[in-house]
NUSEKOL-191381 format. One line per 8 residues: number of its first residue (from 1); for each residue z negated, y, x of C-alpha. Coordinates in nm, 2 decimals, padded with zeros to 4 digits. Layout:
# residues N
NUM) Z:Y:X  ...
//
This chain:
# residues 912
1) 00.00:00.00:00.00  00.08:00.35:00.12  -00.21:00.59:00.16  00.01:00.90:00.11  -00.06:01.11:-00.19  00.15:01.41:-00.30  00.10:01.70:-00.53  00.38:01.81:-00.76
9) 00.38:02.09:-01.02  00.63:02.10:-01.30  00.68:02.37:-01.56  00.95:02.45:-01.81  01.26:02.60:-01.66  01.26:02.90:-01.90  00.90:03.01:-01.81  00.87:03.36:-01.67
17) 00.70:03.43:-01.33  00.40:03.55:-01.52  00.38:03.23:-01.71  00.40:03.03:-01.39  00.14:03.24:-01.23  -00.11:03.20:-01.52  -00.05:02.82:-01.52  -00.11:02.79:-01.14
25) -00.41:03.02:-01.15  -00.57:02.81:-01.43  -00.53:02.50:-01.21  -00.68:02.67:-00.90  -00.97:02.82:-01.10  -01.06:02.48:-01.24  -01.09:02.36:-00.88  -01.30:02.66:-00.78
33) -01.55:02.64:-01.07  -01.73:02.33:-00.95  -01.75:02.50:-00.61  -01.95:02.78:-00.77  -01.67:03.02:-00.72  -01.52:03.26:-00.97  -01.19:03.44:-00.96  -01.25:03.81:-00.94
41) -00.90:03.94:-00.93  -00.54:03.81:-00.92  -00.39:04.01:-00.63  -00.03:03.89:-00.64  00.19:03.64:-00.83  00.55:03.55:-00.75  00.66:03.24:-00.94  00.46:02.95:-00.79
49) 00.29:03.17:-00.52  -00.05:03.32:-00.60  -00.32:03.53:-00.42  -00.67:03.53:-00.58  -00.98:03.70:-00.46  -01.28:03.47:-00.54  -01.65:03.54:-00.51  -01.94:03.29:-00.47
57) -02.19:03.26:-00.75  -02.47:03.19:-00.51  -02.40:03.39:-00.19  -02.24:03.73:-00.11  -01.92:03.56:00.00  -01.57:03.67:-00.08  -01.28:03.43:-00.03  -00.91:03.52:-00.03
65) -00.73:03.22:-00.18  -00.36:03.19:-00.12  -00.16:02.93:-00.31  00.19:02.80:-00.22  00.35:02.55:-00.47  00.65:02.48:-00.25  00.83:02.16:-00.17  00.94:02.29:00.17
73) 00.70:02.28:00.47  00.48:02.59:00.53  00.55:02.77:00.85  00.31:02.94:01.09  00.40:03.28:00.95  00.22:03.20:00.62  -00.10:03.12:00.81  -00.07:03.43:01.03
81) -00.03:03.65:00.71  -00.33:03.49:00.56  -00.54:03.58:00.86  -00.42:03.94:00.84  -00.48:03.96:00.47  -00.84:03.84:00.52  -00.90:04.12:00.75  -00.72:04.37:00.53
89) -00.91:04.26:00.22  -01.24:04.25:00.42  -01.29:03.89:00.29  -01.53:03.65:00.45  -01.29:03.35:00.44  -00.94:03.26:00.38  -00.83:02.95:00.20  -00.48:02.82:00.18
97) -00.37:02.58:-00.10  -00.03:02.42:-00.05  00.17:02.14:-00.22  00.35:02.05:00.10  00.28:01.99:00.46  00.30:02.24:00.75  00.59:02.27:00.98  00.56:02.18:01.35
105) 00.48:02.54:01.44  00.24:02.56:01.15  00.05:02.25:01.26  00.03:02.39:01.61  -00.12:02.71:01.50  -00.37:02.53:01.26  -00.48:02.30:01.55  -00.56:02.62:01.75
113) -00.76:02.76:01.46  -00.96:02.43:01.43  -01.05:02.44:01.80  -01.19:02.80:01.76  -01.54:02.76:01.60  -01.53:03.11:01.45  -01.18:03.06:01.30  -01.25:02.70:01.19
121) -01.55:02.83:00.99  -01.35:03.12:00.84  -01.02:02.95:00.75  -00.97:02.63:00.54  -00.63:02.46:00.46  -00.63:02.25:00.14  -00.33:02.02:00.20  -00.20:01.81:-00.09
129) -00.41:01.52:00.01  -00.72:01.73:00.06  -00.68:01.90:-00.28  -00.63:01.56:-00.45  -00.95:01.44:-00.28  -01.14:01.74:-00.41  -01.01:01.66:-00.76  -01.12:01.30:-00.73
137) -01.47:01.41:-00.59  -01.50:01.65:-00.89  -01.41:01.35:-01.12  -01.13:01.55:-01.27  -00.89:01.27:-01.19  -00.94:00.90:-01.10  -00.88:00.75:-00.76  -00.55:00.56:-00.76
145) -00.73:00.27:-00.59  -00.90:00.20:-00.92  -00.56:00.14:-01.09  -00.42:-00.11:-00.84  -00.52:-00.40:-01.04  -00.26:-00.30:-01.29  00.01:-00.33:-01.03  -00.06:-00.68:-00.89
153) 00.25:-00.83:-00.74  00.42:-00.49:-00.68  00.51:-00.34:-00.34  00.34:-00.01:-00.38  00.47:00.31:-00.23  00.34:00.67:-00.24  00.14:00.82:-00.53  00.22:01.17:-00.66
161) -00.02:01.37:-00.88  00.22:01.54:-01.12  00.06:01.85:-01.28  00.23:01.97:-01.60  00.12:02.20:-01.88  00.06:01.89:-02.10  -00.13:01.66:-01.86  -00.23:01.53:-01.52
169) -00.05:01.21:-01.43  -00.03:00.96:-01.15  00.33:00.86:-01.07  00.36:00.57:-00.82  00.68:00.46:-00.66  00.74:00.09:-00.64  00.95:-00.08:-00.37  01.20:-00.36:-00.36
177) 01.34:-00.46:-00.02  01.17:-00.17:00.15  01.30:00.11:-00.07  01.17:00.27:-00.40  01.35:00.13:-00.71  01.10:00.18:-00.98  00.80:00.39:-01.09  00.49:00.36:-01.30
185) 00.30:00.64:-01.46  -00.08:00.66:-01.54  -00.30:00.92:-01.71  -00.47:01.07:-01.40  -00.78:01.15:-01.60  -00.84:00.80:-01.74  -00.63:00.57:-01.53  -00.46:00.42:-01.84
193) -00.09:00.35:-01.83  00.12:00.62:-02.00  00.34:00.52:-02.29  00.72:00.52:-02.23  00.78:00.87:-02.37  00.51:01.02:-02.16  00.62:00.83:-01.85  00.98:00.96:-01.89
201) 00.86:01.31:-01.94  00.65:01.30:-01.62  00.93:01.16:-01.42  01.14:01.46:-01.51  00.91:01.67:-01.30  01.14:01.58:-01.00  01.51:01.51:-01.04  01.47:01.26:-00.75
209) 01.29:01.02:-00.98  01.60:00.98:-01.19  01.72:00.73:-00.92  01.42:00.51:-01.02  01.38:00.28:-01.32  01.05:00.30:-01.52  00.82:00.00:-01.51  00.68:-00.09:-01.85
217) 00.30:-00.17:-01.82  00.10:-00.32:-02.09  -00.28:-00.34:-02.10  -00.26:-00.64:-01.85  -00.10:-00.69:-01.51  00.27:-00.61:-01.50  00.48:-00.92:-01.57  00.74:-01.05:-01.32
225) 01.06:-00.85:-01.36  01.42:-00.89:-01.25  01.50:-00.70:-00.94  01.69:-00.37:-00.97  02.06:-00.38:-00.86  02.11:-00.12:-00.60  02.43:00.03:-00.47  02.45:-00.05:-00.10
233) 02.50:00.23:00.15  02.86:00.18:00.28  02.93:00.24:00.65  03.25:00.41:00.75  03.50:00.13:00.80  03.80:00.14:01.02  04.15:00.00:00.93  04.26:-00.34:01.03
241) 04.56:-00.21:01.23  04.71:00.11:01.36  04.92:00.16:01.06  04.64:00.10:00.81  04.58:00.43:00.62  04.21:00.40:00.66  04.03:00.56:00.95  04.17:00.47:01.30
249) 04.00:00.19:01.49  03.83:00.33:01.80  04.09:00.15:02.02  04.37:00.34:01.84  04.18:00.68:01.85  04.34:00.95:02.05  04.22:01.29:02.17  03.94:01.52:02.04
257) 03.79:01.50:02.38  03.65:01.85:02.36  03.48:01.79:02.02  03.34:01.46:02.14  03.20:01.62:02.45  03.05:01.90:02.26  02.88:01.68:02.01  02.75:01.44:02.29
265) 02.61:01.75:02.47  02.44:01.87:02.15  02.28:01.52:02.10  02.16:01.52:02.46  02.01:01.86:02.41  01.81:01.73:02.10  01.70:01.43:02.31  01.56:01.64:02.59
273) 01.41:01.91:02.36  01.66:02.18:02.48  01.73:02.28:02.11  01.54:02.29:01.79  01.85:02.24:01.58  01.87:01.90:01.42  02.19:01.89:01.23  02.56:01.95:01.28
281) 02.88:01.97:01.09  03.23:01.85:01.18  03.48:02.08:01.00  03.85:02.02:00.94  04.10:02.00:00.66  04.19:01.67:00.48  04.36:01.42:00.70  04.26:01.57:01.03
289) 04.07:01.26:01.15  03.71:01.34:01.07  03.64:00.98:00.96  03.82:00.84:01.27  03.62:01.08:01.49  03.30:00.95:01.32  03.39:00.59:01.41  03.48:00.69:01.77
297) 03.13:00.86:01.80  02.96:00.54:01.67  03.16:00.34:01.92  03.08:00.56:02.21  02.71:00.56:02.13  02.72:00.18:02.10  02.89:00.14:02.44  02.64:00.37:02.60
305) 02.90:00.65:02.66  02.67:00.88:02.46  02.34:00.80:02.63  02.02:00.70:02.46  02.15:00.76:02.12  02.24:00.55:01.82  02.49:00.69:01.57  02.52:00.55:01.21
313) 02.82:00.68:01.00  02.79:00.63:00.62  03.05:00.69:00.36  02.90:00.96:00.12  03.14:00.82:-00.15  02.92:00.52:-00.19  02.64:00.73:-00.32  02.54:00.67:-00.69
321) 02.20:00.85:-00.70  01.95:01.02:-00.47  01.82:00.70:-00.34  02.13:00.70:-00.12  01.97:00.94:00.12  01.66:00.74:00.18  01.86:00.42:00.22  02.10:00.59:00.47
329) 01.80:00.72:00.67  01.65:00.37:00.67  01.98:00.22:00.79  02.00:00.48:01.07  01.65:00.42:01.19  01.70:00.04:01.18  02.02:00.08:01.38  01.83:00.29:01.64
337) 01.53:00.06:01.67  01.76:-00.25:01.69  01.94:-00.09:01.98  01.62:-00.05:02.16  01.51:-00.41:02.08  01.82:-00.59:01.97  01.64:-00.92:01.90  01.36:-00.76:01.69
345) 01.39:-00.74:01.32  01.28:-00.41:01.17  01.17:-00.43:00.80  01.10:-00.06:00.79  00.99:00.05:00.44  01.03:00.39:00.29  00.76:00.47:00.04  00.89:00.78:-00.13
353) 01.23:00.92:-00.22  01.09:01.27:-00.22  00.90:01.25:00.11  01.07:00.97:00.32  00.94:01.10:00.66  00.58:01.05:00.54  00.62:00.67:00.52  00.42:00.49:00.77
361) 00.70:00.28:00.90  00.92:00.60:00.94  00.65:00.78:01.13  00.61:00.48:01.37  00.99:00.46:01.42  01.00:00.84:01.50  00.72:00.78:01.76  00.90:00.48:01.91
369) 01.21:00.69:01.95  01.01:00.98:02.11  00.83:00.74:02.34  01.16:00.58:02.45  01.35:00.91:02.48  01.61:00.81:02.22  01.78:00.98:01.92  01.89:00.84:01.59
377) 02.20:01.02:01.45  02.29:00.98:01.08  02.64:01.10:01.01  02.75:01.16:00.65  03.12:01.12:00.62  03.32:01.26:00.32  03.01:01.48:00.26  03.19:01.72:00.03
385) 03.23:01.43:-00.22  02.86:01.48:-00.32  02.98:01.80:-00.49  03.25:01.62:-00.69  03.02:01.52:-00.98  02.73:01.69:-01.13  02.55:01.36:-01.14  02.55:01.36:-00.76
393) 02.41:01.71:-00.71  02.06:01.56:-00.66  02.20:01.36:-00.37  02.28:01.68:-00.19  01.93:01.82:-00.28  01.79:01.51:-00.11  02.00:01.57:00.20  01.88:01.93:00.20
401) 01.52:01.84:00.18  01.56:01.57:00.46  01.73:01.84:00.68  01.44:02.07:00.64  01.18:01.80:00.69  01.34:01.68:01.01  01.37:02.04:01.12  01.00:02.10:01.05
409) 00.88:01.78:01.22  01.13:01.83:01.52  01.19:01.46:01.49  01.43:01.28:01.73  01.67:01.25:01.43  02.00:01.43:01.40  02.20:01.46:01.07  02.57:01.51:01.09
417) 02.81:01.61:00.82  03.18:01.56:00.81  03.30:01.84:00.59  03.65:01.90:00.44  03.73:02.27:00.49  04.00:02.28:00.22  03.76:02.19:-00.05  03.71:02.48:-00.29
425) 03.36:02.55:-00.41  03.32:02.85:-00.66  03.02:03.07:-00.57  02.85:02.98:-00.90  02.86:02.60:-00.80  02.50:02.49:-00.73  02.60:02.32:-00.41  02.76:02.64:-00.27
433) 02.45:02.82:-00.21  02.26:02.50:-00.09  02.53:02.43:00.17  02.55:02.78:00.30  02.17:02.81:00.29  02.16:02.55:00.57  02.43:02.72:00.78  02.18:02.87:01.02
441) 02.01:02.53:01.07  02.31:02.34:01.19  02.56:02.35:01.48  02.93:02.35:01.38  03.21:02.17:01.55  03.57:02.24:01.44  03.85:01.98:01.48  04.19:02.13:01.56
449) 04.55:02.03:01.53  04.69:01.77:01.77  04.84:01.91:02.09  05.17:01.77:02.22  04.99:01.55:02.46  04.78:01.39:02.19  05.09:01.35:01.97  05.27:01.17:02.25
457) 04.97:00.94:02.31  04.96:00.85:01.93  05.32:00.77:01.93  05.29:00.55:02.25  05.00:00.36:02.10  05.19:00.30:01.78  05.50:00.18:01.97  05.28:-00.06:02.17
465) 05.11:-00.19:01.86  05.43:-00.27:01.67  05.65:-00.36:01.97  05.92:-00.10:01.92  06.04:00.19:02.12  06.15:00.53:01.99  06.42:00.73:02.14  06.32:01.06:02.31
473) 06.51:01.26:02.05  06.31:01.08:01.77  05.98:01.14:01.95  06.06:01.51:01.98  06.16:01.54:01.62  05.83:01.36:01.51  05.62:01.59:01.72  05.81:01.89:01.56
481) 05.79:01.77:01.20  05.42:01.66:01.21  05.32:02.02:01.32  05.01:01.88:01.49  04.87:01.74:01.16  04.72:01.40:01.23  04.77:01.27:00.88  05.13:01.37:00.87
489) 05.20:01.22:01.21  05.05:00.89:01.10  05.24:00.89:00.78  05.58:00.97:00.95  05.51:00.71:01.22  05.45:00.43:00.97  05.76:00.53:00.79  05.98:00.54:01.10
497) 05.85:00.24:01.29  05.86:00.01:00.98  06.22:00.10:00.93  06.39:00.13:01.27  06.59:-00.16:01.41  06.87:00.01:01.61  06.90:00.32:01.82  07.14:00.46:01.55
505) 06.89:00.38:01.27  06.64:00.61:01.44  06.87:00.90:01.41  06.95:00.82:01.05  06.58:00.84:00.96  06.56:01.19:01.10  06.89:01.32:00.97  06.70:01.48:00.69
513) 06.36:01.64:00.69  06.11:01.37:00.63  05.97:01.46:00.28  05.61:01.36:00.25  05.63:01.37:-00.12  05.91:01.11:-00.10  05.70:00.90:00.13  05.42:00.90:-00.13
521) 05.67:00.80:-00.40  05.77:00.51:-00.18  05.41:00.40:-00.17  05.42:00.38:-00.56  05.77:00.23:-00.60  05.66:-00.14:-00.60  05.37:-00.08:-00.84  05.37:-00.17:-01.21
529) 05.25:00.07:-01.48  04.92:-00.10:-01.49  04.86:-00.04:-01.12  04.97:00.33:-01.15  04.74:00.38:-01.44  04.45:00.23:-01.25  04.52:00.45:-00.94  04.53:00.77:-01.15
537) 04.22:00.67:-01.34  04.02:00.63:-01.02  04.18:00.95:-00.87  04.07:01.16:-01.16  03.71:01.03:-01.15  03.65:00.93:-00.79  03.40:00.82:-00.68  03.38:00.60:-00.99
545) 03.16:00.29:-01.03  03.33:-00.04:-00.98  03.20:-00.16:-01.32  03.36:00.13:-01.50  03.70:00.06:-01.35  03.69:-00.30:-01.42  03.60:-00.24:-01.78  03.95:-00.09:-01.82
553) 04.16:-00.28:-01.56  04.17:-00.65:-01.45  04.03:-00.78:-01.12  04.39:-00.87:-01.03  04.50:-00.51:-01.06  04.22:-00.38:-00.84  04.26:-00.66:-00.58  04.63:-00.58:-00.54
561) 04.57:-00.21:-00.49  04.29:-00.29:-00.24  04.51:-00.53:-00.05  04.78:-00.26:-00.03  04.51:-00.01:00.09  04.57:00.23:-00.19  04.23:00.17:-00.34  03.91:00.14:-00.13
569) 03.57:00.01:-00.24  03.28:00.22:-00.10  02.95:00.06:-00.19  02.95:00.01:-00.57  03.23:00.27:-00.61  03.60:00.28:-00.60  03.79:00.57:-00.43  04.15:00.65:-00.34
577) 04.22:00.57:00.03  04.31:00.93:00.11  04.22:01.27:-00.03  04.57:01.40:00.01  04.71:01.10:-00.18  04.45:01.14:-00.45  04.55:01.51:-00.50  04.91:01.38:-00.53
585) 04.82:01.13:-00.80  04.62:01.39:-00.99  04.84:01.69:-00.96  05.17:01.55:-00.84  05.17:01.79:-00.55  05.15:01.75:-00.18  05.02:02.00:00.08  05.25:02.29:00.16
593) 05.38:02.22:00.50  05.57:02.51:00.67  05.93:02.43:00.76  05.95:02.48:01.13  06.28:02.31:01.21  06.45:02.41:01.54  06.82:02.43:01.50  07.03:02.25:01.77
601) 07.37:02.41:01.69  07.50:02.74:01.55  07.70:02.81:01.23  08.05:02.81:01.38  08.04:02.45:01.50  07.87:02.36:01.17  08.15:02.52:00.98  08.40:02.32:01.19
609) 08.22:02.00:01.10  08.23:02.09:00.73  08.60:02.14:00.75  08.65:01.80:00.92  08.44:01.62:00.66  08.62:01.79:00.37  08.96:01.67:00.51  08.85:01.32:00.63
617) 08.50:01.24:00.51  08.30:01.04:00.47  08.28:00.97:00.84  08.03:00.81:01.07  07.85:01.02:01.33  08.06:00.86:01.61  08.39:00.93:01.43  08.29:01.29:01.36
625) 08.19:01.33:01.73  08.54:01.23:01.83  08.70:01.49:01.60  08.47:01.76:01.72  08.51:01.67:02.09  08.13:01.63:02.11  07.91:01.35:02.24  07.74:01.13:01.98
633) 07.38:01.27:02.05  07.47:01.63:02.00  07.67:01.53:01.68  07.36:01.36:01.54  07.17:01.69:01.61  07.44:01.88:01.44  07.43:01.66:01.14  07.05:01.69:01.13
641) 07.09:02.06:01.10  07.35:02.04:00.83  07.16:01.77:00.62  06.85:01.98:00.65  07.04:02.28:00.51  07.18:02.06:00.23  07.54:02.12:00.36  07.60:01.75:00.43
649) 07.48:01.42:00.26  07.43:01.08:00.41  07.51:00.77:00.22  07.24:00.56:00.39  07.49:00.34:00.56  07.56:00.57:00.85  07.83:00.78:00.69  07.83:01.15:00.61
657) 08.01:01.35:00.35  08.01:01.69:00.17  07.75:01.71:-00.11  07.87:01.73:-00.46  07.73:02.09:-00.50  07.94:02.22:-00.20  08.29:02.26:-00.35  08.37:02.59:-00.20
665) 08.38:02.60:00.19  08.43:02.97:00.22  08.19:03.11:00.48  08.01:03.31:00.22  07.96:03.01:-00.01  07.83:02.80:00.27  07.60:03.08:00.38  07.45:03.11:00.04
673) 07.36:02.74:00.03  07.21:02.76:00.38  07.02:03.08:00.27  06.85:02.88:-00.01  06.70:02.65:00.25  06.64:02.90:00.53  06.44:03.12:00.30  06.15:02.88:00.33
681) 06.16:02.85:00.70  05.83:02.95:00.86  06.00:03.22:01.07  06.17:03.38:00.77  05.85:03.37:00.57  05.68:03.55:00.86  05.96:03.81:00.85  05.90:03.86:00.48
689) 05.53:03.88:00.53  05.52:04.12:00.83  05.84:04.31:00.87  05.89:04.63:00.67  06.24:04.69:00.53  06.32:04.96:00.78  06.17:04.79:01.09  06.38:04.72:01.39
697) 06.30:04.43:01.62  06.45:04.42:01.97  06.60:04.09:02.10  06.31:04.03:02.35  06.06:04.10:02.07  06.25:03.85:01.85  06.21:03.57:02.10  05.83:03.64:02.11
705) 05.81:03.66:01.74  05.99:03.33:01.71  05.75:03.17:01.96  05.45:03.30:01.77  05.55:03.12:01.45  05.58:02.78:01.62  05.31:02.52:01.56  05.04:02.54:01.83
713) 05.12:02.19:01.94  05.48:02.29:02.03  05.54:02.43:02.39  05.90:02.52:02.49  06.03:02.61:02.83  06.17:02.96:02.85  06.53:02.84:02.85  06.46:02.61:02.55
721) 06.28:02.89:02.37  06.57:03.13:02.43  06.81:02.87:02.30  06.62:02.78:01.98  06.54:03.15:01.91  06.91:03.24:01.94  07.02:02.95:01.73  06.79:03.03:01.45
729) 06.89:03.40:01.47  07.25:03.30:01.43  07.17:03.10:01.12  06.95:03.38:00.97  07.23:03.63:01.04  07.48:03.40:00.88  07.26:03.35:00.57  07.21:03.72:00.53
737) 06.83:03.70:00.58  06.84:03.93:00.88  07.11:04.17:01.00  07.21:04.35:01.31  07.10:04.72:01.33  07.09:04.99:01.58  06.85:04.88:01.87  06.80:04.53:01.73
745) 06.78:04.33:01.41  06.61:04.39:01.08  06.50:04.22:00.76  06.78:04.19:00.51  06.64:03.95:00.24  06.96:03.76:00.19  07.20:04.05:00.16  07.26:04.12:00.53
753) 07.59:04.27:00.66  07.66:03.95:00.85  07.63:03.72:00.54  07.90:03.46:00.58  08.02:03.59:00.92  08.07:03.32:01.18  08.00:03.46:01.51  08.03:03.27:01.84
761) 07.73:03.21:02.05  07.94:03.29:02.35  07.97:03.66:02.29  07.67:03.87:02.38  07.40:03.77:02.13  07.68:03.68:01.88  07.81:04.04:01.88  08.17:04.15:01.84
769) 08.25:04.36:02.14  08.62:04.46:02.10  08.71:04.31:02.44  09.08:04.30:02.36  09.30:04.54:02.17  09.38:04.52:01.80  09.74:04.43:01.90  09.63:04.13:02.11
777) 09.40:04.02:01.82  09.69:04.02:01.58  09.91:03.82:01.83  09.63:03.56:01.86  09.58:03.52:01.49  09.96:03.49:01.43  09.99:03.22:01.69  09.70:03.01:01.56
785) 09.82:03.05:01.20  10.16:02.93:01.28  10.07:02.65:01.52  09.76:02.52:01.33  09.57:02.49:01.66  09.61:02.61:02.01  09.44:02.49:02.33  09.23:02.72:02.53
793) 09.45:02.65:02.83  09.76:02.79:02.65  09.56:03.10:02.55  09.48:03.15:02.91  09.85:03.15:03.00  09.92:03.39:02.72  09.63:03.62:02.84  09.46:03.60:02.50
801) 09.11:03.49:02.62  08.95:03.82:02.53  09.12:03.82:02.20  08.98:03.47:02.13  08.63:03.60:02.20  08.68:03.88:01.95  08.81:03.65:01.69  08.54:03.40:01.74
809) 08.27:03.68:01.71  08.44:03.79:01.39  08.41:03.43:01.25  08.79:03.40:01.23  08.83:03.11:01.46  08.63:02.82:01.60  08.62:02.83:01.97  08.34:02.58:02.02
817) 08.57:02.31:02.16  08.88:02.31:02.39  09.11:02.35:02.08  09.12:02.67:01.89  09.15:02.66:01.51  09.12:02.91:01.23  08.80:02.91:01.02  08.91:02.83:00.66
825) 09.25:02.82:00.52  09.49:03.12:00.49  09.80:03.15:00.28  09.96:03.44:00.47  09.94:03.66:00.77  09.86:03.96:00.56  09.56:03.78:00.40  09.43:03.67:00.75
833) 09.46:04.03:00.89  09.29:04.18:00.59  09.01:03.94:00.65  08.99:04.04:01.01  08.97:04.41:00.92  08.70:04.34:00.67  08.50:04.15:00.92  08.54:04.43:01.17
841) 08.41:04.69:00.92  08.11:04.46:00.84  08.00:04.46:01.21  07.69:04.67:01.25  07.78:04.72:01.61  08.10:04.90:01.51  07.89:05.14:01.29  07.64:05.19:01.58
849) 07.93:05.28:01.81  08.06:05.55:01.58  07.72:05.69:01.51  07.64:05.70:01.89  07.96:05.88:01.95  07.88:06.13:01.67  07.53:06.19:01.80  07.66:06.24:02.16
857) 07.90:06.50:02.05  08.19:06.32:02.21  08.00:06.26:02.54  08.14:05.92:02.63  07.89:05.83:02.89  07.59:05.93:02.67  07.73:05.75:02.37  07.78:05.43:02.57
865) 07.42:05.44:02.70  07.31:05.49:02.34  07.51:05.20:02.22  07.37:04.97:02.50  07.01:05.07:02.41  07.08:05.01:02.04  07.20:04.65:02.08  06.96:04.56:02.37
873) 07.23:04.52:02.63  07.19:04.59:03.00  07.54:04.72:03.07  07.63:04.94:03.35  07.76:05.29:03.24  08.12:05.19:03.29  08.09:04.87:03.09  07.90:05.05:02.81
881) 08.19:05.30:02.79  08.45:05.03:02.79  08.27:04.85:02.49  08.24:05.18:02.31  08.61:05.24:02.35  08.70:04.89:02.23  08.48:04.91:01.92  08.61:05.26:01.81
889) 08.97:05.14:01.86  08.91:04.85:01.64  08.74:05.07:01.38  09.04:05.30:01.36  09.27:05.00:01.33  09.06:04.85:01.05  09.08:05.17:00.85  08.74:05.31:00.92
897) 08.77:05.66:00.78  08.41:05.78:00.77  08.43:05.98:01.09  08.52:06.35:01.07  08.85:06.49:01.20  08.67:06.64:01.49  08.54:06.29:01.58  08.89:06.15:01.55
905) 09.04:06.43:01.77  08.75:06.36:02.02  08.84:06.00:02.03  09.21:06.08:02.10  09.12:06.32:02.38  08.91:06.05:02.53  09.19:05.81:02.52  09.07:05.59:02.23
//
């Protein structure tokens, strides 16, 4: 039998502070009366705190009585204030009544007081046990020892004196297998068993007792009863293989070295007394590996890598009531004691759900840990699940109380919490304030995204486990698409490695962006309606008791879902294997993943591929490569770009064709389709978010802006960064989402001047520079129109190389291979030349050249310098003037008439 006795006050929730103070005062006054003390004055009342000035009936003695009806331990500050108030009130003594124990510093101060004869005479602490002893001595209540005969055969835990406005009652907790499962209630004045109605009313004094079942007592000894069925505390369990969606096995775990080191250091600081903090939290969004990290910590402690510590990780989803916390503490302490003496069995009983640390076995366990210099760590995984249901709020309260008690006792016990940061708790939620109330009592460790090194290690482990190798290109694309998110990397890896068989099939898997929603749909494709209904039932209510699920669905249904790792049993509850998948089942939505694709090719070669596919498709990648004069690898990259932009479809058998929605291959029509996809690109969204409409961004600033938007796990060399930044800029210009402006580029929101203009990447930043004369451009266009295609070698002999650069920059020809062809189909020379003139007038650089000339008042050298600065070019003065002259010549030829007569005369004088 436990010797611990607790004192618990319970009043109606709607009572005012004055009502509570009066009730508490009457209780204390009834204790003081037999001591020949009368209450002279109520000095202060705040809820269940009370100060009374009492005087002796027999001696000229004044006593300041302070009363604290708190559940939380009393700190040294309360004792210090009492001592000060005794002096201030000129009282002879100071008495402190509490319903809880003292904190470690409070006990230290009280010990000092007891060793000082003057203070020991002057100050008295009435602990709950001492107050109860006084009430027994005054014959106000009976000693629980006199009631024991009514509980023969029971394993008796702690006794609590419950004080309510209606009665004084003894509530005793009764144990089964070392943990409280039942309670019995007696009238504290007579010792008689309370009837069922009274017992239930008394048990409501503390929500913690709702986890216990009442024991019916007659006038005789309690009969033998059937044991209570308890929900076991589930440990965090790893998957069976690397591809298992459950937490990773320690052998498969990768990275997080910094977090593991920091947590290990914190535990060591607790062990050696270098910190008074006794709790920590691991913070990360869903799917970032918190559960896997918990298992890795357990493994490291078990192998001795985290010295002199035992770590027990429990699944909070297995909680069904507040007894879960006491059971989890018991499990952690048994683990810790077993590590110190592996062959010794530890029964370890917990005598009270409200005060588990007061249990004799727990106190002995704490002393053993202290003596051996060891620490027990209890880590609550999926901790936010305790907020999912109102019925579990008291579990969180139990965790809170345990945290405060461990803090107060400075016990060699650490509580850890794996907390999902993307859970949304409204401020009015009861748990919101409780969780944040403990923030200053815990250390926080944040889990970040995977870096590229960690991603590569995960892929390598997966390859080794399944016995397949991925190509370098596929590894790079996986790293890019997962964006450092562990859950997404694992999902993509499972998808890829389960489907690859040939080198080509790897490319086929990545020819389109891997759609996480589609992957979830594939998980459900093989299920029958009954299975889907079961999954959605559990998702909506999780964690949900097994019995409740199996009332509505057959055991065969749940077994199949468990075998496919879609349903997981945690203790006596069913849960969905993954929070992200659960959200998908409930809301049919997946996390918003920014599109960060890096484009391998530019619009001109893409347009050429579209034209080939229109004429000859469907084609395999190898056949298309031959027609484009490209190698197969770059062709796969090009096709990946086009499929991602929904400009090309794949039939699943390795062939590519134009999609049904792309019937018009004009540059503008193609650009609009591409714009619909590029508008969701992470860089474009950043532009919409941070660029004003009139903001100009230089080309160097553009490259830095592009780099800033990349996932943190992505690191490019400077050359690669420049290439990818330039490629994306070309696509955004082509889609009209940005446009060329004086001194750089600006936001265009889909209506940019270069919408549908195919500019070659070989000209400076894709700009038209007017390198040839209008006459030579006409000669080139006529030649290609009549011949269909012309080799670059032939153009060299005809001295049309500069004209080809101009035509390519204007999007009139495709110069990406050794053979020059026109972009699109033209019915006549006039139509082609009109398109050329229109393209010239759409060039921002042409407008910039004319504006520079106007602002320079005809000063050719000054205008050239202004033009170079506007487009971010580092031309020498002679080169800048040459470009200026070429652009203005083309503007005049194209019919530009917005310059004044003086400007035209100035151009003529300058030889333009």
